[in-house]
C-alpha positions as CSV (number, residue, x, y, z in Angstrom):
1,M,-0.5,18.1,-45.8
2,L,-4.1,17.3,-44.7
3,F,-5.0,14.5,-42.3
4,D,-8.5,13.0,-42.0
5,D,-10.2,12.3,-38.7
6,S,-9.4,8.6,-38.8
7,F,-5.6,9.4,-39.0
8,S,-5.9,11.7,-36.0
9,N,-7.9,9.1,-34.0
10,K,-5.3,6.4,-34.8
11,T,-2.5,8.7,-33.7
12,L,-4.3,9.5,-30.5
13,A,-5.0,5.9,-29.8
14,Y,-1.3,4.9,-30.4
15,R,-0.3,7.7,-28.0
16,N,-2.6,6.5,-25.3
17,V,-1.4,3.0,-25.6
18,N,2.3,4.2,-25.4
19,L,1.4,6.2,-22.3
20,K,-0.3,3.2,-20.7
21,K,2.7,1.0,-21.5
22,A,5.0,3.6,-19.7
23,N,8.5,2.2,-19.1
24,R,7.5,-1.5,-19.2
25,T,8.8,-3.9,-21.8
26,A,6.4,-4.8,-24.6
27,F,6.2,-8.4,-23.2
28,D,5.4,-7.2,-19.6
29,F,2.8,-4.8,-20.9
30,M,1.0,-7.5,-22.8
31,S,1.3,-10.1,-20.1
32,S,-0.1,-7.6,-17.5
33,D,-2.8,-5.7,-19.4
34,Y,-3.7,-8.1,-22.2
35,Q,-3.0,-11.5,-20.7
36,S,-5.6,-13.3,-22.8
37,D,-3.9,-12.0,-26.0
38,L,-0.4,-12.9,-24.9
39,E,-0.1,-16.1,-26.9
40,N,-1.4,-14.3,-30.0
41,Y,1.2,-11.6,-29.4
42,K,4.0,-14.1,-29.3
43,E,2.7,-15.8,-32.5
44,R,2.6,-12.4,-34.3
45,V,6.1,-11.5,-33.2
46,N,7.5,-14.9,-34.3
47,S,5.7,-14.8,-37.6
48,L,7.1,-11.4,-38.4
49,Y,10.6,-12.8,-37.8
50,N,10.0,-16.2,-39.6
51,N,8.2,-14.9,-42.7
52,G,11.5,-14.7,-44.5
53,K,11.0,-11.2,-45.7
54,G,13.0,-9.5,-43.0
55,A,10.1,-7.7,-41.4
56,I,12.0,-7.8,-38.1
57,S,15.5,-9.0,-37.1
58,K,16.3,-11.7,-34.6
59,A,17.5,-9.0,-32.2
60,K,14.2,-7.2,-32.5
61,R,12.2,-10.4,-32.0
62,N,14.2,-11.2,-28.8
63,K,13.6,-7.7,-27.4
64,L,9.9,-7.9,-28.1
65,L,9.7,-11.1,-26.2
66,L,12.0,-10.0,-23.3
67,A,10.6,-9.6,-19.8
68,Q,12.0,-6.9,-17.5
69,S,13.2,-9.5,-15.0
70,K,15.5,-10.9,-17.7
71,L,17.1,-7.7,-18.8
72,P,21.0,-8.0,-18.6
73,E,22.6,-6.2,-15.6
74,G,26.2,-6.9,-16.2
75,F,28.9,-5.6,-18.5
76,I,27.4,-5.6,-22.0
77,D,29.1,-5.3,-25.4
78,R,28.3,-1.6,-25.7
79,D,30.1,-1.0,-22.4
80,L,33.1,-2.9,-23.7
81,R,33.2,-0.7,-26.9
82,N,32.9,2.4,-24.8
83,S,35.9,1.3,-22.7
84,Q,37.9,0.7,-25.8
85,Y,37.1,4.1,-27.2
86,I,38.0,5.8,-23.8
87,A,41.4,4.0,-23.8
88,K,42.0,5.1,-27.4
89,K,41.1,8.7,-26.7
90,A,43.1,8.8,-23.5
91,K,46.2,7.6,-25.4
92,Q,45.6,10.3,-28.0
93,L,45.4,13.0,-25.4
94,L,48.5,11.8,-23.6
95,F,50.5,12.0,-26.9
96,E,49.8,15.8,-26.7
97,V,51.9,15.9,-23.5
98,F,54.4,13.1,-23.8
99,S,56.6,12.1,-26.7
100,A,56.1,8.3,-26.1
101,V,53.0,6.6,-24.8
102,L,52.9,2.8,-24.7
103,S,49.6,1.0,-23.9
104,T,49.5,-2.4,-22.1
105,S,46.9,-5.0,-21.5
106,G,45.2,-6.5,-18.5
107,S,46.9,-9.9,-19.1
108,I,50.3,-8.2,-18.9
109,T,49.4,-6.4,-15.7
110,G,48.0,-9.6,-14.2
111,K,51.2,-11.5,-14.9
112,L,53.3,-8.8,-13.3
113,R,51.1,-8.7,-10.2
114,E,51.4,-12.4,-9.8
115,D,55.2,-12.5,-10.2
116,W,55.7,-9.5,-7.9
117,D,53.6,-11.2,-5.2
118,L,50.8,-8.5,-5.2
119,I,47.9,-10.9,-5.7
120,N,46.8,-11.3,-2.1
121,V,47.7,-7.9,-0.7
122,M,44.1,-6.6,-1.0
123,K,42.8,-9.7,0.7
124,E,45.3,-9.4,3.6
125,L,44.4,-5.8,4.1
126,N,40.7,-6.6,4.4
127,M,41.1,-9.9,6.3
128,P,41.2,-8.6,10.0
129,K,37.9,-6.7,9.9
130,Y,36.0,-9.5,8.1
131,K,37.5,-12.1,10.4
132,A,36.4,-10.1,13.5
133,L,32.8,-10.4,12.2
134,G,33.1,-14.1,11.5
135,L,32.9,-13.6,7.7
136,T,35.8,-15.8,6.8
137,E,36.0,-19.5,6.0
138,I,38.7,-22.2,5.4
139,E,39.1,-23.5,1.9
140,V,41.0,-26.7,1.2
141,R,43.1,-26.4,-2.0
142,K,45.8,-28.3,-3.9
143,N,47.9,-30.7,-1.8
144,N,45.3,-30.5,1.0
145,K,46.5,-26.9,1.8
146,K,44.1,-25.0,4.0
147,V,43.6,-21.3,3.2
148,E,41.5,-18.7,5.1
149,V,39.4,-16.6,2.7
150,I,36.7,-13.9,3.0
151,K,33.2,-15.2,2.1
152,D,31.8,-13.8,-1.2
153,W,34.5,-11.2,-1.5
154,S,36.4,-9.9,-4.5
155,K,39.3,-7.3,-4.7
156,R,36.8,-5.2,-6.8
157,N,34.8,-4.6,-3.6
158,D,37.7,-2.3,-2.5
159,H,38.4,0.9,-4.4
160,R,42.1,0.5,-3.7
161,H,42.4,-2.3,-6.3
162,H,42.7,0.5,-8.9
163,A,45.7,1.8,-6.9
164,M,47.2,-1.7,-7.0
165,D,46.8,-1.8,-10.8
166,A,48.3,1.7,-11.1
167,L,51.2,0.8,-9.0
168,T,51.9,-2.3,-11.2
169,V,51.6,-0.2,-14.4
170,A,53.9,2.5,-12.9
171,F,56.7,-0.1,-12.6
172,T,56.0,-1.7,-16.0
173,T,58.8,-1.0,-18.5
174,H,59.1,-1.3,-22.3
175,N,61.1,-4.5,-21.6
176,H,58.3,-6.2,-19.8
177,I,55.8,-5.4,-22.6
178,Q,58.2,-6.3,-25.4
179,Y,59.2,-9.6,-23.7
180,L,55.6,-10.7,-23.0
181,N,54.4,-9.7,-26.5
182,N,57.2,-11.7,-28.1
183,L,57.5,-14.8,-25.9
184,N,57.4,-17.2,-28.9
185,A,60.6,-15.6,-30.3
186,R,62.7,-17.2,-27.5
187,N,62.5,-20.7,-29.1
188,D,62.6,-19.7,-32.7
189,E,66.2,-19.5,-33.9
190,R,65.2,-18.2,-37.3
191,L,63.8,-14.9,-35.9
192,E,66.1,-11.9,-35.4
193,M,64.2,-11.1,-32.3
194,H,65.5,-14.2,-30.6
195,K,68.7,-12.6,-29.3
196,V,66.9,-9.5,-28.2
197,I,64.2,-11.3,-26.3
198,S,66.8,-13.6,-24.7
199,N,68.8,-10.6,-23.5
200,I,65.6,-9.0,-22.0
201,Q,64.8,-12.3,-20.3
202,N,68.2,-12.4,-18.6
203,K,67.8,-8.8,-17.5
204,I,64.3,-8.8,-16.0
205,T,63.5,-12.4,-15.1
206,H,64.9,-15.1,-12.9
207,K,64.1,-18.7,-11.8
208,N,62.5,-19.1,-8.4
209,E,62.8,-22.0,-5.9
210,D,60.4,-24.1,-8.0
211,G,62.4,-23.6,-11.1
212,K,59.7,-21.4,-12.7
213,R,60.8,-18.2,-14.4
214,R,59.4,-15.1,-12.8
215,F,59.8,-11.3,-13.3
216,I,62.3,-9.7,-10.9
217,K,60.7,-7.4,-8.4
218,P,61.4,-3.7,-8.8
219,M,62.9,-3.6,-5.3
220,P,63.6,-6.3,-2.7
221,S,60.9,-5.1,-0.3
222,F,58.4,-4.2,-3.1
223,R,55.5,-6.1,-1.6
224,K,56.0,-4.8,1.9
225,E,56.3,-1.2,0.7
226,A,53.2,-1.6,-1.6
227,K,51.1,-2.9,1.3
228,V,52.2,0.0,3.6
229,H,51.3,2.7,1.0
230,I,48.0,1.1,-0.1
231,E,47.0,0.8,3.6
232,Q,47.3,4.6,3.9
233,I,45.1,5.5,0.9
234,L,42.1,7.7,1.5
235,V,39.7,7.6,-1.4
236,S,38.4,11.0,-2.6
237,F,34.9,11.6,-3.9
238,K,33.5,14.6,-5.7
239,N,31.2,16.5,-3.4
240,K,27.8,17.5,-4.7
241,N,27.9,21.1,-3.3
242,K,26.9,23.3,-6.2
243,V,23.3,24.4,-6.3
244,V,23.2,26.7,-9.4
245,T,25.6,27.8,-12.1
246,N,25.6,31.1,-14.0
247,N,24.6,30.7,-17.7
248,I,24.1,33.4,-20.3
249,N,20.9,32.9,-22.3
250,K,20.8,34.5,-25.8
251,S,17.6,35.5,-27.6
252,K,17.5,37.1,-31.0
253,L,15.7,40.4,-31.1
254,K,12.9,40.6,-33.6
255,G,13.9,42.5,-36.8
256,K,17.5,43.0,-35.5
257,D,20.8,41.3,-36.0
258,N,22.0,41.4,-32.4
259,Y,21.0,39.3,-29.5
260,H,19.6,40.0,-26.0
261,K,21.8,38.4,-23.4
262,K,20.6,37.5,-19.9
263,L,22.5,36.0,-17.0
264,Q,20.4,33.1,-15.7
265,L,20.9,30.9,-12.7
266,T,20.5,27.3,-13.7
267,P,19.9,24.6,-11.1
268,R,22.6,21.8,-11.0
269,G,20.1,19.0,-10.8
270,Q,16.4,18.0,-10.9
271,L,14.3,20.4,-8.8
272,H,11.5,18.0,-8.4
273,K,10.1,14.6,-9.6
274,E,7.8,14.5,-12.6
275,T,4.7,13.3,-10.8
276,V,2.2,16.0,-9.9
277,Y,-0.1,15.4,-6.9
278,G,-3.3,16.8,-5.6
279,K,-4.0,17.5,-1.9
280,N,-6.7,16.3,0.4
281,K,-7.2,15.8,4.1
282,R,-8.5,13.0,6.2
283,Q,-8.9,12.2,9.9
284,Q,-5.8,10.8,11.7
285,E,-6.1,7.3,13.1
286,K,-4.5,8.3,16.5
287,P,-4.6,11.5,18.5
288,T,-1.5,13.8,18.4
289,K,0.3,14.6,21.6
290,I,0.7,18.3,22.4
291,S,4.5,18.9,22.8
292,K,7.2,21.3,21.7
293,R,6.9,19.8,18.2
294,F,3.2,20.6,17.9
295,T,3.2,23.6,15.5
296,I,0.6,26.3,14.7
297,D,0.0,24.6,11.3
298,Q,-1.0,21.4,13.1
299,A,-3.2,23.4,15.4
300,Q,-5.2,24.7,12.5
301,F,-6.2,21.1,11.7
302,I,-7.6,20.2,15.1
303,I,-11.1,18.7,14.4
304,N,-12.8,19.8,17.7
305,V,-13.4,23.5,17.2
306,P,-13.4,24.5,20.9
307,Q,-10.2,22.6,21.4
308,R,-8.7,24.3,18.4
309,K,-9.6,27.7,19.8
310,S,-8.0,26.9,23.1
311,V,-4.7,25.7,21.6
312,L,-4.5,28.7,19.2
313,S,-5.2,31.1,22.1
314,H,-2.4,29.5,24.2
315,L,0.0,29.7,21.2
316,K,-0.8,33.4,20.7
317,K,0.3,34.3,24.2
318,Y,3.8,33.1,23.3
319,D,4.0,34.7,19.8
320,N,3.0,31.4,18.2
321,K,6.3,29.8,19.2
322,N,5.4,26.2,19.9
323,E,8.9,25.4,21.4
324,I,8.1,27.9,24.2
325,A,4.3,27.6,24.4
326,F,4.3,23.8,24.8
327,D,7.5,23.4,26.7
328,T,7.1,21.2,29.9
329,K,8.1,24.1,32.2
330,T,5.7,26.5,30.5
331,L,2.8,24.1,30.8
332,K,3.5,23.7,34.5
333,K,3.3,27.4,35.1
334,D,0.5,28.1,32.5
335,P,-1.4,24.8,31.8
336,L,-3.4,24.4,28.6
337,L,-6.9,23.7,29.8
338,Y,-10.1,22.5,28.1
339,N,-13.2,21.9,30.2
340,N,-11.1,22.7,33.3
341,E,-8.8,19.7,32.5
342,P,-5.3,19.8,31.1
343,L,-5.4,19.2,27.3
344,K,-2.6,16.7,26.5
345,E,-3.6,15.3,23.1
346,V,-6.0,16.2,20.2
347,L,-7.4,14.5,17.2
348,C,-6.5,16.3,13.9
349,F,-7.0,16.1,10.2
350,E,-3.9,15.3,8.2
351,E,-3.0,16.5,4.8
352,I,-2.4,13.9,2.2
353,Y,-1.0,14.2,-1.3
354,T,-2.9,12.1,-3.9
355,I,-2.6,10.8,-7.4
356,R,-4.7,8.9,-9.9
357,K,-3.5,5.5,-11.0
358,D,-4.7,2.9,-13.5
359,I,-5.8,-0.4,-12.2
360,N,-3.2,-3.0,-13.4
361,S,-0.9,-5.5,-11.9
362,D,2.1,-3.2,-12.0
363,N,0.5,-0.5,-9.9
364,F,-1.2,-2.9,-7.5
365,K,1.0,-5.9,-6.9
366,D,-0.4,-6.8,-3.5
367,E,-2.7,-5.8,-0.6
368,K,-0.2,-3.3,0.7
369,A,-0.4,-1.3,-2.5
370,L,-4.2,-1.5,-2.4
371,N,-4.3,-0.1,1.1
372,K,-3.2,3.3,-0.4
373,V,-6.5,3.7,-2.2
374,V,-8.2,6.6,-0.5
375,D,-11.9,5.7,-1.0
376,L,-12.7,2.9,1.5
377,K,-15.5,1.3,-0.6
378,T,-13.4,1.2,-3.7
379,R,-10.4,-0.2,-1.7
380,Q,-12.6,-3.1,-0.3
381,I,-13.9,-3.9,-3.8
382,L,-10.3,-4.2,-5.2
383,L,-9.2,-6.2,-2.2
384,D,-12.1,-8.6,-2.7
385,R,-11.2,-8.9,-6.4
386,L,-7.6,-9.7,-5.6
387,R,-8.5,-12.4,-3.0
388,E,-11.0,-14.0,-5.4
389,H,-8.0,-14.6,-7.7
390,N,-5.8,-16.1,-4.9
391,N,-3.8,-12.9,-4.5
392,K,-2.5,-13.1,-8.1
393,P,-2.6,-9.5,-9.5
394,K,-2.0,-10.5,-13.1
395,E,-5.2,-12.5,-13.1
396,A,-7.2,-10.0,-11.0
397,F,-6.3,-6.8,-12.7
398,S,-5.9,-7.7,-16.4
399,D,-8.4,-7.5,-19.3
400,L,-10.6,-5.0,-17.5
401,E,-12.5,-4.3,-20.7
402,K,-13.6,-7.9,-20.8
403,K,-13.7,-8.5,-17.1
404,P,-14.6,-5.2,-15.5
405,I,-14.5,-4.4,-11.8
406,W,-17.9,-3.0,-10.9
407,L,-18.4,-0.1,-8.6
408,N,-22.2,-0.1,-9.5
409,E,-23.0,-2.8,-12.0
410,S,-26.7,-1.7,-12.4
411,K,-25.6,1.7,-13.5
412,G,-22.7,0.4,-15.5
413,I,-20.0,2.1,-13.4
414,S,-16.7,0.2,-13.4
415,I,-13.4,1.0,-11.7
416,K,-10.5,1.7,-14.1
417,R,-8.6,4.3,-12.2
418,V,-8.4,5.1,-8.5
419,T,-7.0,7.9,-6.3
420,I,-4.2,6.7,-4.0
421,T,-2.1,8.4,-1.4
422,G,1.3,9.6,-2.7
423,V,4.3,11.0,-1.0
424,S,4.3,12.3,2.6
425,N,5.9,15.7,1.8
426,A,5.5,17.9,-1.2
427,E,5.9,21.5,-2.4
428,P,3.4,23.5,-4.3
429,L,4.3,23.9,-8.0
430,H,1.7,26.6,-8.7
431,Y,-0.9,28.7,-6.9
432,K,-4.5,29.0,-7.8
433,K,-5.6,31.9,-10.1
434,D,-8.9,33.2,-11.3
435,H,-10.1,33.5,-15.0
436,L,-8.1,36.7,-15.3
437,G,-4.9,35.2,-14.2
438,Q,-4.9,36.9,-10.8
439,D,-3.9,35.2,-7.6
440,I,-6.7,33.7,-5.4
441,F,-6.2,34.2,-1.6
442,N,-7.7,32.3,1.3
443,A,-9.4,33.8,4.4
444,S,-6.0,34.5,6.1
445,G,-4.7,36.3,3.0
446,S,-2.3,33.6,1.8
447,N,-2.0,32.2,-1.7
448,I,-3.9,28.9,-2.3
449,P,-1.3,26.3,-3.4
450,A,-2.1,23.8,-6.2
451,D,-0.3,21.0,-8.1
452,F,2.2,19.5,-5.6
453,V,5.5,17.8,-6.4
454,S,7.9,15.7,-4.5
455,T,11.2,17.7,-4.2
456,G,13.3,14.6,-4.7
457,N,16.8,14.5,-3.3
458,N,17.8,16.5,-0.2
459,H,20.7,18.9,-0.6
460,H,22.0,18.8,2.9
461,V,21.2,18.2,6.6
462,A,22.4,20.9,9.0
463,I,23.2,19.7,12.5
464,Y,22.8,22.1,15.5
465,K,23.2,21.9,19.2
466,D,20.3,23.4,21.3
467,K,20.4,25.1,24.6
468,D,20.0,21.7,26.4
469,D,23.2,20.4,24.6
470,K,21.0,18.1,22.4
471,L,21.8,17.6,18.7
472,Q,19.0,18.8,16.4
473,E,18.7,18.7,12.6
474,K,17.3,20.7,9.7
475,V,16.9,18.8,6.4
476,V,17.1,21.1,3.3
477,S,15.9,19.8,-0.1
478,F,17.6,20.7,-3.3
479,Y,14.4,22.6,-4.2
480,E,14.6,24.7,-1.0
481,A,18.3,25.3,-1.6
482,V,17.7,26.7,-5.1
483,I,15.0,29.0,-3.7
484,R,17.4,30.3,-1.0
485,V,20.0,31.1,-3.7
486,N,17.4,32.9,-5.8
487,Q,16.5,35.0,-2.8
488,D,20.2,35.9,-2.2
489,L,20.2,33.9,1.0
490,P,23.1,31.6,2.1
491,V,22.3,27.9,1.2
492,I,23.2,26.9,4.8
493,D,21.2,28.7,7.4
494,K,23.8,29.0,10.2
495,S,21.5,31.3,12.3
496,Y,18.5,28.9,12.3
497,N,16.7,29.0,15.7
498,L,19.5,31.2,17.0
499,D,16.9,33.0,19.2
500,L,16.2,29.6,20.9
501,G,19.8,29.1,21.7
502,W,20.7,26.8,18.9
503,Q,24.3,26.6,17.7
504,F,25.3,25.5,14.2
505,L,27.8,22.6,14.1
506,F,28.2,21.2,10.6
507,T,26.3,20.0,7.5
508,M,26.2,16.7,5.8
509,K,26.0,16.6,2.0
510,Q,26.3,13.6,-0.3
511,N,29.9,12.3,-0.7
512,E,31.2,14.5,2.2
513,M,33.6,12.6,4.5
514,F,33.4,11.9,8.2
515,V,35.6,10.1,10.7
516,F,33.9,8.1,13.4
517,S,35.2,6.9,16.7
518,S,35.9,3.2,17.3
519,D,37.5,1.0,19.9
520,G,41.0,2.5,20.6
521,F,40.5,5.3,18.1
522,N,39.2,8.8,18.8
523,P,39.5,11.3,15.9
524,N,39.7,14.2,18.3
525,E,42.9,12.8,19.8
526,V,44.8,12.2,16.6
527,D,46.6,14.6,14.3
528,L,44.4,14.0,11.2
529,M,46.6,16.1,8.9
530,D,49.6,13.8,9.5
531,E,50.0,11.3,6.6
532,N,51.5,8.8,9.0
533,N,48.1,8.5,10.7
534,F,46.2,7.8,7.5
535,S,46.3,4.0,8.1
536,L,44.5,4.6,11.4
537,I,42.0,7.0,9.8
538,S,41.1,4.7,6.9
539,P,39.1,2.0,8.8
540,N,37.0,4.8,10.4
541,L,36.4,7.0,7.4
542,Y,33.0,7.1,5.8
543,R,31.3,9.2,3.1
544,V,27.7,10.4,3.2
545,Q,25.7,8.1,0.9
546,K,22.2,9.4,1.4
547,I,20.3,11.6,3.9
548,A,16.7,11.9,5.1
549,T,15.0,13.0,8.2
550,K,16.7,11.3,11.2
551,N,18.1,8.7,8.8
552,Y,21.7,9.1,7.5
553,M,23.5,6.4,5.5
554,F,27.3,6.5,5.6
555,R,29.3,4.2,3.3
556,H,32.9,3.2,4.0
557,H,35.2,5.1,1.7
558,L,36.8,1.9,0.3
559,E,33.5,0.2,-0.6
560,T,32.6,0.0,-4.3
561,T,29.0,-1.2,-3.9
562,V,26.0,0.3,-2.1
563,E,24.3,-2.9,-1.1
564,E,22.8,-3.0,2.4
565,N,24.0,-6.4,3.4
566,K,23.0,-6.7,7.1
567,T,26.0,-8.9,7.9
568,L,28.3,-6.0,6.8
569,K,26.5,-3.4,8.9
570,D,29.0,-1.1,10.8
571,L,31.7,-2.4,8.5
572,A,30.7,-1.6,4.9
573,Y,28.2,1.0,6.0
574,I,26.7,2.8,9.0
575,N,23.0,3.6,9.3
576,V,22.4,6.4,11.8
577,R,18.8,6.9,12.7
578,S,19.1,9.8,15.2
579,T,21.2,12.8,15.7
580,E,23.0,11.8,18.9
581,P,25.4,9.2,17.4
582,L,26.8,12.1,15.4
583,R,28.3,13.6,18.5
584,G,32.1,13.5,18.2
585,V,32.3,12.7,14.5
586,V,34.8,14.8,12.6
587,K,34.2,16.2,9.1
588,L,37.1,16.1,6.7
589,R,37.8,17.6,3.3
590,I,40.0,15.4,1.1
591,N,41.4,16.6,-2.2
592,H,41.6,14.7,-5.5
593,I,44.9,13.0,-4.6
594,G,43.7,11.7,-1.3
595,E,45.2,14.4,1.0
596,I,43.3,15.8,4.0
597,V,43.3,19.5,3.4
598,Q,40.7,20.7,6.0
599,I,39.2,19.6,9.2
600,G,35.7,20.6,10.3
601,E,33.0,22.6,8.4
602,Y,34.0,24.2,5.1
């Protein structure tokens, strides 16, 4: 098939518009980039729906006019259908193991929970810790009865509500289901089921003090026993430990019937984010203090050349080991001098990673976003434009074809895209090559990196103890972990800085479990393997939610949400912003049925 130039140009134009729209809704795209045409857009969409020819459906019309802020976040119909399918499939699989499988409903389970007095167990288990933080209130109910409740709390905030449902289902019998499904038969003398249902009623129900018919509890102390066992539950989470998996890739050999097989290591996750950055450098705003953390790489960026030579010369005397060269004791014996004065701080360049961004209200919502623009003159022009429109980005940065932002109006140069600073840390994706595809090297003989990417999630943080008994960290990205595996190195470097007297203690990976100390509880003084102590461990057990440099977020193992509500700090989550609070924590390994199977690093 042949295509003319007009077809190719239209295709390219459509593609460019789609790229510009990105992941915004059509309504947000129009209201941001083509605000003056927004009303026309609405009219066109409605006319396509109202013309009676079925050009677009009502659902399509609603989606085209839907803003991102109004997208549904709750349980949608598709989720409900998926849940129904999962239940149906689960029943099918169970029939392969068991001869009889009977499904029940939430209404039946709810009725049994109520009659067996299990409704408020979850609330009672959570009440003490919320009450201690002042997060409870008194509600006045029927007959002026006062009840203490937890503010804005639901049983679904606690993972153990699944165990409560499972416990109820475990004691549900065929009689319970048959009785509840055929309640109407009790009062219908014409039905044969009447006698059967009446017999079941006499067997599994009784009338309480109020004269209401309730289901008989499975055992006299059912509520008490349920509360004890639920209090001892330790929730298990799947650890994200794997870095790569072995896969066999097959490729058919040309002109042959057989295949070439190759064992390939495949990363178990995204190596890096999609955005590719460039690299530049700029002068730091403040001088950098020369200390044990001042590395040889930083020394190469000292702006003052004589100072740079002095620092590099001092480092060379100590084999370029900054921890020794710039140690306080070393500098007392062998001071770093410049112009016969001790050199304590230097002004350096800093490397920055940059990216080009279109000027629109999504990329630049406020002055804070504009402060990332690298070119100072361009930044000021954009700030002035935003202030002219009363800090309303949709008015300031829309319809740039009709209302251009001039960099030089006399020469017809307008601003449509700008270079901004990106991430603070990135890894090179490629290295520069010449026209023959050969590597290009710098003056020191190293490859010249190009095209930088953010490595995304961290794989783990390794915690060490240095020679001064202080806790130190080493953050390892997933990208770096994959490289270590490909080089046949252990993912966790337990010998890191061993020559400096560092001792490896433990690692923290996402979803790994740790027990913290609290008032009256020290995990190092308790037999953590004893199931009788699980109720003591549970209030102090946290999983690693996310990790970054000197910033570790732990979420309580019973919490179902990951919200950072400050009123629940140190209860629902712990945010550790240095290594020292990790002293004394104990790492645990919990299997899939909630048993502690190992203590310490594994």
